[in-house]
N, CA, C and O atoms as CSV, one atom per row, in Angstrom:
chain,resi,resn,atom,element,x,y,z
A,1,MET,N,N,27.635,-54.490,-90.668
A,1,MET,CA,C,28.987,-54.058,-90.409
A,1,MET,C,C,29.052,-53.416,-89.016
A,1,MET,O,O,28.211,-52.588,-88.668
A,2,LYS,N,N,30.038,-53.799,-88.243
A,2,LYS,CA,C,30.228,-53.274,-86.887
A,2,LYS,C,C,30.891,-51.900,-86.955
A,2,LYS,O,O,31.718,-51.646,-87.831
A,3,GLU,N,N,30.529,-51.026,-86.036
A,3,GLU,CA,C,31.121,-49.698,-85.981
A,3,GLU,C,C,31.819,-49.523,-84.630
A,3,GLU,O,O,31.322,-49.976,-83.599
A,4,TYR,N,N,32.973,-48.864,-84.652
A,4,TYR,CA,C,33.765,-48.625,-83.454
A,4,TYR,C,C,33.993,-47.130,-83.330
A,4,TYR,O,O,34.130,-46.419,-84.326
A,5,TYR,N,N,34.030,-46.670,-82.100
A,5,TYR,CA,C,34.123,-45.238,-81.834
A,5,TYR,C,C,35.299,-44.940,-80.914
A,5,TYR,O,O,35.528,-45.639,-79.927
A,6,VAL,N,N,36.029,-43.906,-81.250
A,6,VAL,CA,C,37.014,-43.316,-80.365
A,6,VAL,C,C,36.380,-42.010,-79.911
A,6,VAL,O,O,35.885,-41.236,-80.730
A,7,TYR,N,N,36.394,-41.771,-78.625
A,7,TYR,CA,C,35.656,-40.623,-78.117
A,7,TYR,C,C,36.448,-39.894,-77.039
A,7,TYR,O,O,37.356,-40.448,-76.420
A,8,ILE,N,N,36.075,-38.638,-76.838
A,8,ILE,CA,C,36.640,-37.838,-75.759
A,8,ILE,C,C,35.490,-37.301,-74.922
A,8,ILE,O,O,34.555,-36.683,-75.430
A,9,MET,N,N,35.588,-37.554,-73.638
A,9,MET,CA,C,34.624,-37.047,-72.666
A,9,MET,C,C,35.314,-35.966,-71.840
A,9,MET,O,O,36.541,-35.925,-71.746
A,10,SER,N,N,34.503,-35.089,-71.242
A,10,SER,CA,C,35.034,-34.016,-70.414
A,10,SER,C,C,34.089,-33.778,-69.236
A,10,SER,O,O,33.051,-34.428,-69.112
A,11,ASN,N,N,34.466,-32.844,-68.387
A,11,ASN,CA,C,33.588,-32.407,-67.303
A,11,ASN,C,C,33.575,-30.882,-67.286
A,11,ASN,O,O,34.191,-30.253,-68.147
A,12,LYS,N,N,32.893,-30.286,-66.334
A,12,LYS,CA,C,32.792,-28.824,-66.279
A,12,LYS,C,C,34.149,-28.165,-66.066
A,12,LYS,O,O,34.366,-27.031,-66.492
A,13,SER,N,N,35.059,-28.874,-65.410
A,13,SER,CA,C,36.393,-28.323,-65.139
A,13,SER,C,C,37.344,-28.475,-66.317
A,13,SER,O,O,38.430,-27.896,-66.314
A,14,GLY,N,N,36.950,-29.247,-67.324
A,14,GLY,CA,C,37.784,-29.412,-68.509
A,14,GLY,C,C,38.707,-30.608,-68.504
A,14,GLY,O,O,39.536,-30.746,-69.403
A,15,ASN,N,N,38.584,-31.492,-67.497
A,15,ASN,CA,C,39.358,-32.732,-67.531
A,15,ASN,C,C,38.926,-33.529,-68.754
A,15,ASN,O,O,37.759,-33.484,-69.143
A,16,LEU,N,N,39.856,-34.257,-69.362
A,16,LEU,CA,C,39.558,-35.028,-70.566
A,16,LEU,C,C,39.805,-36.508,-70.346
A,16,LEU,O,O,40.711,-36.903,-69.612
A,17,TYR,N,N,38.982,-37.321,-70.997
A,17,TYR,CA,C,39.124,-38.776,-70.970
A,17,TYR,C,C,38.937,-39.284,-72.388
A,17,TYR,O,O,37.970,-38.923,-73.059
A,18,VAL,N,N,39.862,-40.124,-72.848
A,18,VAL,CA,C,39.792,-40.718,-74.179
A,18,VAL,C,C,39.453,-42.192,-74.029
A,18,VAL,O,O,40.041,-42.885,-73.198
A,19,GLY,N,N,38.506,-42.675,-74.830
A,19,GLY,CA,C,38.130,-44.084,-74.779
A,19,GLY,C,C,37.771,-44.623,-76.152
A,19,GLY,O,O,37.710,-43.885,-77.136
A,20,VAL,N,N,37.535,-45.927,-76.194
A,20,VAL,CA,C,37.115,-46.598,-77.427
A,20,VAL,C,C,35.980,-47.552,-77.065
A,20,VAL,O,O,35.985,-48.145,-75.987
A,21,THR,N,N,35.016,-47.699,-77.958
A,21,THR,CA,C,33.870,-48.566,-77.701
A,21,THR,C,C,33.220,-48.982,-79.017
A,21,THR,O,O,33.455,-48.373,-80.061
A,22,ASN,N,N,32.404,-50.023,-78.949
A,22,ASN,CA,C,31.619,-50.401,-80.129
A,22,ASN,C,C,30.148,-50.006,-79.947
A,22,ASN,O,O,29.318,-50.295,-80.809
A,23,ASP,N,N,29.827,-49.353,-78.838
A,23,ASP,CA,C,28.470,-48.869,-78.585
A,23,ASP,C,C,28.572,-47.518,-77.879
A,23,ASP,O,O,28.554,-47.449,-76.650
A,24,LEU,N,N,28.677,-46.466,-78.650
A,24,LEU,CA,C,28.919,-45.140,-78.093
A,24,LEU,C,C,27.801,-44.688,-77.166
A,24,LEU,O,O,28.069,-44.162,-76.086
A,25,GLU,N,N,26.566,-44.885,-77.568
A,25,GLU,CA,C,25.451,-44.440,-76.733
A,25,GLU,C,C,25.466,-45.132,-75.368
A,25,GLU,O,O,25.307,-44.481,-74.335
A,26,GLN,N,N,25.656,-46.435,-75.368
A,26,GLN,CA,C,25.692,-47.185,-74.113
A,26,GLN,C,C,26.871,-46.749,-73.239
A,26,GLN,O,O,26.724,-46.597,-72.026
A,27,ARG,N,N,28.027,-46.550,-73.850
A,27,ARG,CA,C,29.224,-46.166,-73.093
A,27,ARG,C,C,29.065,-44.771,-72.496
A,27,ARG,O,O,29.447,-44.548,-71.348
A,28,VAL,N,N,28.518,-43.845,-73.243
A,28,VAL,CA,C,28.291,-42.495,-72.718
A,28,VAL,C,C,27.280,-42.551,-71.569
A,28,VAL,O,O,27.442,-41.867,-70.558
A,29,TYR,N,N,26.253,-43.356,-71.731
A,29,TYR,CA,C,25.269,-43.534,-70.661
A,29,TYR,C,C,25.945,-44.031,-69.380
A,29,TYR,O,O,25.637,-43.560,-68.285
A,30,GLN,N,N,26.862,-44.980,-69.526
A,30,GLN,CA,C,27.596,-45.502,-68.367
A,30,GLN,C,C,28.418,-44.395,-67.700
A,30,GLN,O,O,28.436,-44.279,-66.475
A,31,HIS,N,N,29.094,-43.587,-68.512
A,31,HIS,CA,C,29.873,-42.482,-67.947
A,31,HIS,C,C,28.954,-41.501,-67.211
A,31,HIS,O,O,29.249,-41.098,-66.086
A,32,LYS,N,N,27.862,-41.124,-67.834
A,32,LYS,CA,C,26.958,-40.146,-67.235
A,32,LYS,C,C,26.347,-40.649,-65.933
A,32,LYS,O,O,26.032,-39.856,-65.046
A,33,ASN,N,N,26.182,-41.958,-65.818
A,33,ASN,CA,C,25.561,-42.537,-64.633
A,33,ASN,C,C,26.570,-43.166,-63.679
A,33,ASN,O,O,26.199,-43.879,-62.747
A,34,LYS,N,N,27.852,-42.894,-63.923
A,34,LYS,CA,C,28.933,-43.344,-63.038
A,34,LYS,C,C,28.866,-44.844,-62.762
A,34,LYS,O,O,29.024,-45.290,-61.626
A,35,ALA,N,N,28.629,-45.608,-63.822
A,35,ALA,CA,C,28.445,-47.054,-63.697
A,35,ALA,C,C,29.744,-47.819,-63.484
A,35,ALA,O,O,29.723,-48.971,-63.051
A,36,THR,N,N,30.875,-47.186,-63.786
A,36,THR,CA,C,32.158,-47.864,-63.658
A,36,THR,C,C,33.070,-47.045,-62.764
A,36,THR,O,O,33.244,-45.844,-62.971
A,37,ALA,N,N,33.654,-47.705,-61.762
A,37,ALA,CA,C,34.590,-47.020,-60.875
A,37,ALA,C,C,35.830,-46.613,-61.650
A,37,ALA,O,O,36.211,-47.273,-62.617
A,38,GLY,N,N,36.454,-45.535,-61.228
A,38,GLY,CA,C,37.691,-45.102,-61.861
A,38,GLY,C,C,37.717,-43.605,-62.093
A,38,GLY,O,O,36.986,-42.846,-61.457
A,39,PHE,N,N,38.580,-43.193,-63.022
A,39,PHE,CA,C,38.822,-41.782,-63.308
A,39,PHE,C,C,37.548,-41.029,-63.654
A,39,PHE,O,O,37.297,-39.950,-63.117
A,40,THR,N,N,36.739,-41.595,-64.550
A,40,THR,CA,C,35.561,-40.860,-65.015
A,40,THR,C,C,34.526,-40.688,-63.903
A,40,THR,O,O,33.841,-39.667,-63.850
A,41,LYS,N,N,34.411,-41.658,-63.035
A,41,LYS,CA,C,33.489,-41.540,-61.904
A,41,LYS,C,C,34.027,-40.533,-60.890
A,41,LYS,O,O,33.293,-39.670,-60.409
A,42,LYS,N,N,35.306,-40.655,-60.573
A,42,LYS,CA,C,35.935,-39.779,-59.577
A,42,LYS,C,C,35.855,-38.305,-59.978
A,42,LYS,O,O,35.606,-37.442,-59.136
A,43,TYR,N,N,36.067,-38.022,-61.258
A,43,TYR,CA,C,36.103,-36.633,-61.728
A,43,TYR,C,C,34.830,-36.199,-62.446
A,43,TYR,O,O,34.811,-35.144,-63.080
A,44,ASN,N,N,33.779,-36.988,-62.355
A,44,ASN,CA,C,32.483,-36.662,-62.942
A,44,ASN,C,C,32.610,-36.315,-64.432
A,44,ASN,O,O,32.097,-35.296,-64.894
A,45,ILE,N,N,33.299,-37.179,-65.162
A,45,ILE,CA,C,33.476,-37.006,-66.601
A,45,ILE,C,C,32.167,-37.460,-67.264
A,45,ILE,O,O,31.900,-38.658,-67.362
A,46,ASN,N,N,31.363,-36.509,-67.711
A,46,ASN,CA,C,30.012,-36.861,-68.154
A,46,ASN,C,C,29.542,-36.117,-69.405
A,46,ASN,O,O,28.349,-36.104,-69.711
A,47,ARG,N,N,30.472,-35.501,-70.123
A,47,ARG,CA,C,30.098,-34.722,-71.316
A,47,ARG,C,C,30.854,-35.264,-72.525
A,47,ARG,O,O,32.084,-35.242,-72.538
A,48,LEU,N,N,30.150,-35.743,-73.525
A,48,LEU,CA,C,30.768,-36.195,-74.767
A,48,LEU,C,C,31.095,-34.961,-75.596
A,48,LEU,O,O,30.196,-34.223,-75.999
A,49,VAL,N,N,32.394,-34.735,-75.852
A,49,VAL,CA,C,32.774,-33.528,-76.593
A,49,VAL,C,C,33.345,-33.831,-77.977
A,49,VAL,O,O,33.485,-32.926,-78.800
A,50,TYR,N,N,33.678,-35.109,-78.243
A,50,TYR,CA,C,34.275,-35.451,-79.539
A,50,TYR,C,C,34.151,-36.949,-79.764
A,50,TYR,O,O,34.239,-37.736,-78.821
A,51,PHE,N,N,33.945,-37.342,-81.020
A,51,PHE,CA,C,34.045,-38.760,-81.362
A,51,PHE,C,C,34.335,-38.931,-82.838
A,51,PHE,O,O,34.032,-38.069,-83.663
A,52,GLU,N,N,34.926,-40.062,-83.140
A,52,GLU,CA,C,35.202,-40.499,-84.512
A,52,GLU,C,C,34.681,-41.924,-84.620
A,52,GLU,O,O,34.595,-42.628,-83.614
A,53,SER,N,N,34.334,-42.355,-85.823
A,53,SER,CA,C,33.888,-43.733,-86.006
A,53,SER,C,C,34.649,-44.400,-87.145
A,53,SER,O,O,35.138,-43.741,-88.063
A,54,THR,N,N,34.734,-45.714,-87.063
A,54,THR,CA,C,35.378,-46.527,-88.082
A,54,THR,C,C,34.785,-47.929,-88.023
A,54,THR,O,O,34.208,-48.321,-87.008
A,55,ASP,N,N,34.925,-48.677,-89.100
A,55,ASP,CA,C,34.479,-50.071,-89.076
A,55,ASP,C,C,35.651,-51.017,-88.814
A,55,ASP,O,O,35.493,-52.235,-88.893
A,56,ASP,N,N,36.815,-50.469,-88.505
A,56,ASP,CA,C,38.034,-51.252,-88.283
A,56,ASP,C,C,38.443,-51.148,-86.815
A,56,ASP,O,O,38.894,-50.093,-86.370
A,57,VAL,N,N,38.288,-52.239,-86.065
A,57,VAL,CA,C,38.595,-52.218,-84.639
A,57,VAL,C,C,40.061,-51.907,-84.372
A,57,VAL,O,O,40.380,-51.206,-83.411
A,58,THR,N,N,40.948,-52.416,-85.204
A,58,THR,CA,C,42.374,-52.142,-85.024
A,58,THR,C,C,42.670,-50.662,-85.213
A,58,THR,O,O,43.451,-50.080,-84.461
A,59,ALA,N,N,42.052,-50.057,-86.207
A,59,ALA,CA,C,42.232,-48.622,-86.440
A,59,ALA,C,C,41.699,-47.813,-85.257
A,59,ALA,O,O,42.297,-46.807,-84.876
A,60,ALA,N,N,40.585,-48.242,-84.678
A,60,ALA,CA,C,40.008,-47.537,-83.536
A,60,ALA,C,C,40.949,-47.594,-82.328
A,60,ALA,O,O,41.164,-46.586,-81.656
A,61,ILE,N,N,41.494,-48.753,-82.062
A,61,ILE,CA,C,42.412,-48.908,-80.931
A,61,ILE,C,C,43.685,-48.105,-81.164
A,61,ILE,O,O,44.196,-47.467,-80.244
A,62,THR,N,N,44.196,-48.136,-82.383
A,62,THR,CA,C,45.389,-47.358,-82.733
A,62,THR,C,C,45.126,-45.870,-82.552
A,62,THR,O,O,45.966,-45.151,-82.011
A,63,ARG,N,N,43.975,-45.411,-82.997
A,63,ARG,CA,C,43.622,-43.996,-82.869
A,63,ARG,C,C,43.455,-43.603,-81.403
A,63,ARG,O,O,43.869,-42.515,-81.003
A,64,GLU,N,N,42.856,-44.478,-80.605
A,64,GLU,CA,C,42.711,-44.196,-79.178
A,64,GLU,C,C,44.087,-43.990,-78.547
A,64,GLU,O,O,44.288,-43.035,-77.797
A,65,LYS,N,N,45.021,-44.867,-78.843
A,65,LYS,CA,C,46.382,-44.738,-78.298
A,65,LYS,C,C,47.033,-43.446,-78.772
A,65,LYS,O,O,47.729,-42.778,-78.008
A,66,GLN,N,N,46.802,-43.096,-80.037
A,66,GLN,CA,C,47.355,-41.855,-80.574
A,66,GLN,C,C,46.805,-40.645,-79.818
A,66,GLN,O,O,47.560,-39.755,-79.429
A,67,LEU,N,N,45.493,-40.617,-79.614
A,67,LEU,CA,C,44.873,-39.494,-78.899
A,67,LEU,C,C,45.348,-39.433,-77.455
A,67,LEU,O,O,45.614,-38.349,-76.936
A,68,LYS,N,N,45.456,-40.584,-76.803
A,68,LYS,CA,C,45.923,-40.604,-75.416
A,68,LYS,C,C,47.346,-40.069,-75.305
A,68,LYS,O,O,47.718,-39.511,-74.272
A,69,GLY,N,N,48.145,-40.233,-76.358
A,69,GLY,CA,C,49.517,-39.761,-76.352
A,69,GLY,C,C,49.678,-38.292,-76.707
A,69,GLY,O,O,50.774,-37.742,-76.594
A,70,MET,N,N,48.605,-37.656,-77.134
A,70,MET,CA,C,48.664,-36.243,-77.531
A,70,MET,C,C,48.693,-35.329,-76.318
A,70,MET,O,O,48.152,-35.655,-75.261
A,71,LEU,N,N,49.323,-34.199,-76.485
A,71,LEU,CA,C,49.264,-33.168,-75.448
A,71,LEU,C,C,47.817,-32.713,-75.274
A,71,LEU,O,O,47.026,-32.752,-76.216
A,72,ARG,N,N,47.488,-32.290,-74.080
A,72,ARG,CA,C,46.139,-31.794,-73.788
A,72,ARG,C,C,45.751,-30.675,-74.764
A,72,ARG,O,O,44.627,-30.652,-75.268
A,73,SER,N,N,46.671,-29.759,-75.027
A,73,SER,CA,C,46.379,-28.642,-75.926
A,73,SER,C,C,46.019,-29.130,-77.328
A,73,SER,O,O,45.158,-28.541,-77.981
A,74,LYS,N,N,46.660,-30.187,-77.792
A,74,LYS,CA,C,46.361,-30.744,-79.115
A,74,LYS,C,C,44.990,-31.420,-79.118
A,74,LYS,O,O,44.261,-31.345,-80.107
A,75,LYS,N,N,44.638,-32.077,-78.014
A,75,LYS,CA,C,43.312,-32.692,-77.907
A,75,LYS,C,C,42.230,-31.610,-77.978
A,75,LYS,O,O,41.216,-31.774,-78.657
A,76,ILE,N,N,42.461,-30.520,-77.276
A,76,ILE,CA,C,41.482,-29.433,-77.281
A,76,ILE,C,C,41.366,-28.828,-78.682
A,76,ILE,O,O,40.261,-28.525,-79.133
A,77,GLU,N,N,42.486,-28.651,-79.366
A,77,GLU,CA,C,42.447,-28.169,-80.750
A,77,GLU,C,C,41.612,-29.100,-81.622
A,77,GLU,O,O,40.791,-28.644,-82.419
A,78,LEU,N,N,41.826,-30.411,-81.467
A,78,LEU,CA,C,41.078,-31.399,-82.240
A,78,LEU,C,C,39.583,-31.295,-81.944
A,78,LEU,O,O,38.766,-31.257,-82.864
A,79,ILE,N,N,39.232,-31.248,-80.677
A,79,ILE,CA,C,37.827,-31.137,-80.283
A,79,ILE,C,C,37.195,-29.910,-80.927
A,79,ILE,O,O,36.089,-29.980,-81.463
A,80,LYS,N,N,37.897,-28.799,-80.870
A,80,LYS,CA,C,37.344,-27.528,-81.357
A,80,LYS,C,C,37.217,-27.464,-82.878
A,80,LYS,O,O,36.562,-26.560,-83.397
A,81,THR,N,N,37.834,-28.414,-83.610
A,81,THR,CA,C,37.642,-28.442,-85.066
A,81,THR,C,C,36.200,-28.784,-85.421
A,81,THR,O,O,35.699,-28.346,-86.457
A,82,THR,N,N,35.529,-29.559,-84.576
A,82,THR,CA,C,34.143,-29.942,-84.850
A,82,THR,C,C,33.164,-29.462,-83.773
A,82,THR,O,O,31.951,-29.474,-83.983
A,83,ASN,N,N,33.690,-29.044,-82.633
A,83,ASN,CA,C,32.845,-28.654,-81.510
A,83,ASN,C,C,33.493,-27.446,-80.812
A,83,ASN,O,O,34.019,-27.579,-79.707
A,84,PRO,N,N,33.456,-26.280,-81.450
A,84,PRO,CA,C,34.194,-25.111,-80.958
A,84,PRO,C,C,33.866,-24.690,-79.529
A,84,PRO,O,O,34.734,-24.176,-78.825
A,85,ARG,N,N,32.635,-24.901,-79.096
A,85,ARG,CA,C,32.257,-24.496,-77.731
A,85,ARG,C,C,32.373,-25.646,-76.734
A,85,ARG,O,O,32.055,-25.495,-75.555
A,86,MET,N,N,32.827,-26.784,-77.218
A,86,MET,CA,C,32.965,-27.989,-76.395
A,86,MET,C,C,31.650,-28.339,-75.696
A,86,MET,O,O,31.618,-28.671,-74.511
A,87,ASP,N,N,30.567,-28.253,-76.474
A,87,ASP,CA,C,29.244,-28.627,-75.976
A,87,ASP,C,C,29.172,-30.133,-75.742
A,87,ASP,O,O,29.967,-30.892,-76.296
A,88,ASP,N,N,28.223,-30.554,-74.927
A,88,ASP,CA,C,27.958,-31.977,-74.724
A,88,ASP,C,C,27.171,-32.488,-75.930
A,88,ASP,O,O,25.994,-32.166,-76.092
A,89,LEU,N,N,27.819,-33.275,-76.764
A,89,LEU,CA,C,27.186,-33.787,-77.982
A,89,LEU,C,C,26.084,-34.802,-77.692
A,89,LEU,O,O,25.270,-35.109,-78.563
A,90,SER,N,N,26.063,-35.316,-76.474
A,90,SER,CA,C,25.057,-36.321,-76.106
A,90,SER,C,C,23.964,-35.745,-75.217
A,90,SER,O,O,23.185,-36.491,-74.623
A,91,GLU,N,N,23.905,-34.449,-75.127
A,91,GLU,CA,C,22.995,-33.776,-74.189
A,91,GLU,C,C,21.532,-34.245,-74.318
A,91,GLU,O,O,20.829,-34.371,-73.316
A,92,GLU,N,N,21.087,-34.498,-75.542
A,92,GLU,CA,C,19.680,-34.862,-75.744
A,92,GLU,C,C,19.468,-36.346,-76.022
A,92,GLU,O,O,18.384,-36.746,-76.447
A,93,TRP,N,N,20.478,-37.156,-75.791
A,93,TRP,CA,C,20.365,-38.591,-76.118
A,93,TRP,C,C,19.494,-39.373,-75.139
A,93,TRP,O,O,18.877,-40.364,-75.531
A,94,PHE,N,N,19.429,-38.963,-73.904
A,94,PHE,CA,C,18.909,-39.856,-72.875
A,94,PHE,C,C,17.613,-39.379,-72.230
A,94,PHE,O,O,17.542,-39.202,-71.014
A,95,THR,N,N,16.601,-39.177,-73.046
A,95,THR,CA,C,15.287,-38.911,-72.482
A,95,THR,C,C,14.741,-40.199,-71.879
A,95,THR,O,O,13.974,-40.171,-70.916
A,96,THR,N,N,15.145,-41.328,-72.457
A,96,THR,CA,C,14.860,-42.646,-71.889
A,96,THR,C,C,16.158,-43.441,-71.937
A,96,THR,O,O,16.963,-43.218,-72.841
A,97,PRO,N,N,16.398,-44.367,-70.997
A,97,PRO,CA,C,17.639,-45.132,-71.000
A,97,PRO,C,C,17.799,-45.940,-72.289
A,97,PRO,O,O,16.817,-46.422,-72.853
A,98,PRO,N,N,19.058,-46.085,-72.753
A,98,PRO,CA,C,19.290,-46.873,-73.980
A,98,PRO,C,C,19.009,-48.344,-73.793
A,98,PRO,O,O,19.159,-49.125,-74.733
């Protein structure tokens, strides 16, 4: 069964980025290593602060759109329900590349 992830990344300044992927570890690695040009590279978005998983790709895309439409304050409230200090949940993932 395939798994899909909706995730929120941040940086030290607190900028937020919402995305969806079917390989969370690989996608976070790309963000951390600035592999893709754009917002996350420009603002050094490199900390995974929240994620959800589902086996339904349509539900994942719908949820991503829902999160992107939320006020920043609501996103932060959501993050803090599972990660009160907004720690990098992927901090210890990459002792070796995925």
